[in-house]
N, C-alpha and C positions, 0 to 999 in steps of 0.2 A: 181834268182831274186836279183837285187841290193839292198843293205840295205835301200837306200832312197825310192825305189819303194815298198819294203816290209812295211816300216813305213807308207807310203801314203795309201797303201791298208788297213793296220791295222786301220788307222785313219778313212778311209771311212767306213769300216765295223763297227767300233765303233759308228760312227755317225748314221748309219742306225739302229743299235740296240738301241741307245739312243732315236731316233725318235719313235720307238715302245714303249719303256718304258714310254715316256711322252705323248703318244697319248691321245687326248681329244675329246670329243663329237663325233658326227656322222662321221666327217672326220677321226677320229681316227680308226674307223672300216675299212675304206678304207686302211689306213696305215697297219693295222693288216692283211688284206686280201692280199695286195701286198707283204708284207714281207713273209707271209706264202707261197704264190705262188713262190716267188724267192728262198726260202730255200729248196724247193722241188727239184730244179734242178741246182742251181748255187751258192747260198750263204752257206758257211760252218758255219752257226750260229745256236745257240740253238733255237728250236721252243718254248720252255717253256716261253720265254720272253714275248710272247703275253698275258700271264696271268697278267703281271704287271699292266696294266691300269685297270684291274678288281679287283685289291687289293691282288693278290697272288704273291708269289715268290720274290717280290722286296720290302718287308717291310710293306705291307698291306695298303698303301695309294691308294684309288680309284681315278684315274685321269680321267678315261673315262667318268664317269658321266652318262648321258643320262636320268636320272630320273627314272631308272628302279630298282626294288628290286634286292638285291645282287645275289640271285640264278639265276634270269632271265638274269641279265647282264653277269654273268659267262657263262651261256648256250649260249647266243648270241655270245660272244667272241669265245667260243669253236667251234661253228658251222661255224662262218665266217673264222676262222683260218683253220679248217679242209677242208672247201670248197676251199679256196685258195691253200692249199697243194694238194688237189685232182686234181685240174686243172693243177697245176704245174707238178704233177707226170706224166701226159700224155706227157708233153714235155720231161721229163726225160726218159720216156719209149722210145719215138721216137729217142732221141739222143743216149741213151745207147744201144738200140738194133742195131741201125745203126752203131755205133762205134765198138761194139763188133763183128760185122760181116764185118767190113771194112778190106779189104786186107792190107792196109797200117798199120793200128794199130796192127792187129794181127801179121803181119810179124815183126814189130819192137819189140813187146813183145816176140815173139818166139826167136829172136836173143839174148834176155836177158835171155833165158831159162825159160820163163814163158808161159804157154798155157792158156790164159785168158778164152777163151770160154769153154774149157774142164773143167778147175777148177771151174768156175762159174756154169756151167751146172751141174757138179756132185754135188756140194753143194746145189745149189738152186733147182735143179730138185728133189733132195732128200727131201728137205723141202716142196716144192710145192706138190710133189706127196703124201707125207705123210699127210700134213695138208691143202693143197690147198691155196686159197687166205686167209683163216683163219690164216694160219701160217704167211703169209705176214703181215696181220693186227696185229697179236700179236707181231711180230718182230718190227714193227713200233711203238708199244705202249711202248717200253722201253725208259724211260726218259733219257735225257742228252746224247743221242747218235745221231750223225748227221744223219738227214733223207736222205741227198743227197747220202751218201754211200750205205745205204740200198736200196734206190730206184734204183740206177744204178745197183746194184748187181742183184736185181730182174728183171730188164729190159733185162738182157741178155737172159733169158729163157722165158719171157712172151711177148705176143703180143696183148692181149685182152684189149684195151684201157678202156672200160667201167668197167670191173671187176677190173682192175688195179687201176682206180680212186676210185672205191667204197671201195676197200681194204685199199687204202691210207687214204680215209676219215675216215673209221672206226679206223684205226691205229692212226690217228691224234687226234680223239676224245679220244681214249683210253689213249694215252700218256698224254694228258692234264688232264684227270680225275685221272690217276695214280699220276701225279705230285701234283695235289691238295690234294689227299689222303695222300701223303707223307708229304706235308707241314702241313696239318691239324693235322696229327698224331704227327709230331715233335713239333708243337705248343701246342698241347694238353698235350704231355708228359712234355714239358718244363715248 
């Protein structure tokens, strides 16, 4: 990628993230949903940013408002974000499963000495066989790790859209709750 193109992409991604951080009112929930939907399969951005308008992660200022009590506002943001991520994960599943089984992609990677399907299957099959979709949900609960990578990795071996979306929803909720717990713990200790 050319330096100017990389700069433009970085600026565009920064603008998207800034829009989420500054989301206000009911339209802000739409922004959070769309952002979460997109980070599931295309945007390499942190999902934890959706907590900013609810007063977490970004310094504690509540910009979303909505006239709801704090815990209810946070629960709404978490549910909206996890729902967007779950729907976006179905697209990631379709794209990832199709690409991982595409002759063109597999042949190109094999020429580089990498067996993507075999590597992914051996690692993910092991995780899924041991823990099933619970393992996927737990893996997606790890804060500050891009969702897109995990979702595409799981998509290589999975085909059940409903279970995939439910595990992604649970992982999205888990991630945001773990993030809140981390920040609350840090703020409490500090």
